[in-house]
N, C-alpha and C positions, 0 to 999 in steps of 0.2 A: 673237098666236098663243095658243091656250087650252093651259092646262098639261095634261101628258099622261104617264100610267105607261105603260111597255111594256117587255114581255119581249124581251129581247135575247141575242144570243150571238156569240162569235167563236171562232175555231179555234186552239188553241194546242197544240203538240206532238202535233198528230192528234186532239186532244179537242176536243169541243163544250162550251167553257165557257160558262155562262149567267150572266145578271145581270137586274135589275130597274133600269130606268134611268127617272127623272123630270125632265121639261125644265119650269122653271117658268114660270107665266103670262107673257106678253109676251116669251118667249124669241125673242132675234134671234141667228141665226147670224153676223151681222156683229159681233157683241160678245163679245169673249172673257169667259168667266165662271169663277169658281171651281169646282173638283170637291170634292165631299164623299164618300168612300167609306164605307160603313158596314157592318161586319162582324158576322155572326149567330154565336152560341154555338156549341158543339159539338154534331153530331148535328141541327143546325137548318137552316134554309133563308133565304133573303132573304126571303120574304114573312113569317117568322116575326120577324124583324128589324124589318120594315117595322110589324109589329103592335106591336113594344116600343118602337121609336124611330122614330114617324113625323116625319120631318121636312120633310113637303110643304109645310105651311103657313110653315115657316120660309124653305124656298127660294123660296116666292113673293114673301115681304116682304124676303128679303136678296137675291134674285137670283143663286142658284148652282144648278149641276147636281149631282143627287144620285143616288148608284148604290149599290145594294144587289146585291154578287156572291154567288154560290153557289159553297160548296166542292164539289169533284168526290169522288164515293164513294170510299173508301179500300178496301183490301184486304178490310175487314171491312163492306165496303158501308154505313159511317157517313159522314157529311158533315162532317168534321173538318178544320179548316185546319192545314197542317203547318206547325209552328212549331220545327222542329229543322233544323239544318244539316248533321248527320254522322251522327245516330243512334248517338252512342257511348254514351249511358246505357242502362240497361236498360229495353226495353219502349217503345224510341223508334225503331225502325225508320222511315226517310223513306218517305213514298208515292212510288211509281214517278214520280208527275208532280210539276212544282214549282208551287206556288202564288205563290211570289215571281216567277216568269217570268211567269204569267197575270197578274197585276196590273201589271207593268212594260208588257208589249204592250197591256192593256187602256187604260192612260193614255196610250200613243201613239195607240190607235184613237181614242179619244174625243177627243183634241186634234184629229185630221183630220175626225172626224164631225161634231162638235159645237161645235169652238173651244173647248176647254178652256183657261184663262189657266194655263199651266206654272207661273207663279210663285206660285200659290194653290192647291196639290192637299193636301187634309187627309183623315186616316183616323180612323175611331173605330171600337171593337169590344167586343164583350160575351164575356167568359169566355175560352173558345178563342178567339173572334175578337179579343179584347183581347190576348192573348198573340200573335197572329199581327200585330196592329197594333203591338205593339213590334217583332215582327221586320222589318215595314215600315220602321219607323223608323230601324232600325239597317242591314239590308241592302240596301234601296232609298232609302237616304237622299237620294241624289241627285235623286231625283222626289218625294219624299213632304215639304211643307212643315213639317207639326206632326202631332202625333197626340193622341187622347184614349181612354184605356183605362177600362173599367169593370169591376169585379170581377175583375181578374186583376194577378199581378206578373211580373217577367221569368223566364221559362225561362232556366235555366242557360247552354244552350247559345247561345242569344241574348246573354245578359250576356256572353258569353267572347268572343263574334264581333260586337260592336257597333262600327261605324265610322260616327263623324258627321263629316260634312263642312261643314256650315254651321249657323247657329245654329238650334236645332229646339224650338220650344215645345212641351210637354208637358204634359197634363192628366191626371191619375189621381184614381179615385174608387174608394174600397174600404172595406168593411164590418170592423169590428174582430171580428164574430163570423160571417165568411164561413168557414164550415168546407170549403169546396170549392177555394177560394182563399185560402188562409189568412192572415192579414196578418203573419205572422212567417216566411213562406215555408212551403216543404214538402221535409223531408228524409224518405225512406224507405229502409228499410234500410240507413242510414248514407250513403245517396248523396242531394245536393243537386239537387233536380229545380227547384222555384221558389225564387227569392231573396226575402227579406223585402222589406217595403215600403221600409224605410231603406235598405237596399243597392239597390233600384231607383231609388229618389231619388237616390242618391248617385253613380250612373253618369250621370245626365243633369246633375246639379250640375256635376260635373266635365267632362262633354264640354261643357258649353256655358258653362263658365268663369263659373258664378254664385257670388255671395257666398254662402258656407256656411251663414250664420245666417237663419233662416226668420222671417218675420211670419206673426202669427197672428190669424186673424179668426174670429169666433164667428157663424155662419149662423144667422139668426132661426129659431126652432122654431115654423114656421107651423102643424105639424099635431102636436099633443101627444099624439096617440092612436097613432101609427105606433111607438112603442117605440124612438126614435132620435132622435139629433141630429147636427150635422154642424159640423166645425171645419175651416176652410180655412188650408193651411200654405202660404206662398209664397215663392218664392227668386227674386232677379232679379240681372241682371248690374249693374254699377257703372253703365251709362250707360242701365240701365232699358229696353234694346231686345230683351231677351229674359228670358222667364220659365218656371218650373216650378210648377204651381199643383197640390196636392194636397187633395183632401176626403176628410177621414176623417170616416167614417159611425159614430159611435159606438153599438153596440148593430145595427148593420146587417148583414144577411146576404149572400148571394150573389143579389143584385137589382141592378135597374135603376131608381134612385132616381128618382121622379118618374112613375113606370109602375107598378112594385110595390116594397114595402119602404118606406123612407124618401120621405117626401112633400114635405119642404122644399125640395128642388131637383128640377129636371127635367135629367137628366143629359146629354142631347142639346144642351138649350139652353145650358146654360154651358159646354160644351166648345165649341160653335160660338162663343159669346161670346169666350171666351178666343182661340181658334186664327185667326178672322176678321181678327185685327189684324195678323197676320204676313204676310210674304212669305218668300222663300228667304233673304234676308239679314237677317232679323229684323223688328221692329214696322214696318209700314209709313210711319208717319208719323216713325220715325227716319231711314228710308232717303232722305227728301225733305229733311231738314235740311241746312242749309248748311254746310258746311265750308270754314273758314277760318283763317286763321293769326292774324289780328286781327279785332277788331270793325269794320265797315265804318265808314270816315270819309268816304266821298264824298257823304252827304246832308246837308243843313245841319239835320237834325234832332238834337235833343240827347237822349242816353238820361238819362233821370231816375230810372231804378230797374232792377235787374237780378235775376231770381229764377229758383229752380229749379223742377222740375216739380212740387213741392209748395206752390209761391207763396212760399217762405222767400228773403228777401232775400240775396245772397250777395256777397262779396267777390272769392272765387277763380272765374276767368271760363275755364278750361281744363278740357279732358278730362271735360267733361259737358254734359248738356242744358239750354240757359239759355234764359230768355225776357227780351228786352232791350224795356223799355217806355219810349216816345218822349213827348218834349213835346208831342206833338199826339194822344196816347193810342193811337197805332197800337203794335202788337207784332209783334216778330220773333223767330223761334226759331232758335237757330244751335247746333251741336256745333263748339266752336273746339279744334284740335288742338295741343297744346302743342310 
């Protein structure tokens, strides 16, 4: 089957909710595929986000279904995603329609229509769409595998109503000079609207039971003329089966790195690179690890070395991912519970 982009719609709460659907080249209805939901910024459209973060070639090469939903006009006839739960804060009266319900029903609809793999449903978004992506990660956590957010921190009401039921990988990309989505959060007339980047990271570190110490990596400064550089801060669980990755764009503004602003990274590509490793229970390769009380003694092969995920020889053989190297040079990965 040839790849195709189409305009689609479903009815939710009596409203015609629209979206762009891209089925990758070679699409086979009999093969369950991952779903990537890509959300536009405030007052934008699905076509705007397609222009900013065109993932069609990636969908072809990685074989996933790609969707760009449209926000429904609010009372001011602007297409903003609803990112509040109650409207308790000033200027945050919720839309009369529910965007959470729209995406909830859209996932079910796509599962039936194009055979979405419900173990691998990922969401990413820009600015207002990024705030909504955080909302989905908290309020539709039972259906969203992992999230990627560009140019936004967590809205206060999302932060206060975040319920995480499964290991949820998160990728965030934010500029230190983003004066629309400020790195230190937004307080207006004494009221906290958006949490700081640090607070945003902390809630996911806590919810995912990550080790609170981060690892720092410097991203190569490929484009020295863009006025910015990138640092990657990563947090991981002890078993390395779930991660939080934050790309700090030093000198970056309210941008989508890779399309405009910083050109050392491509936001949608690195988000996919991280999130695609996960299912609803954590990293896919962790899910297929053998869980035993002791190393297998059924084989006549002998273990000559035991190493961890970093290739370091270890003596402790419980409660971590290990690789057993045998005298025939075969390798077996195991996670042994003490």
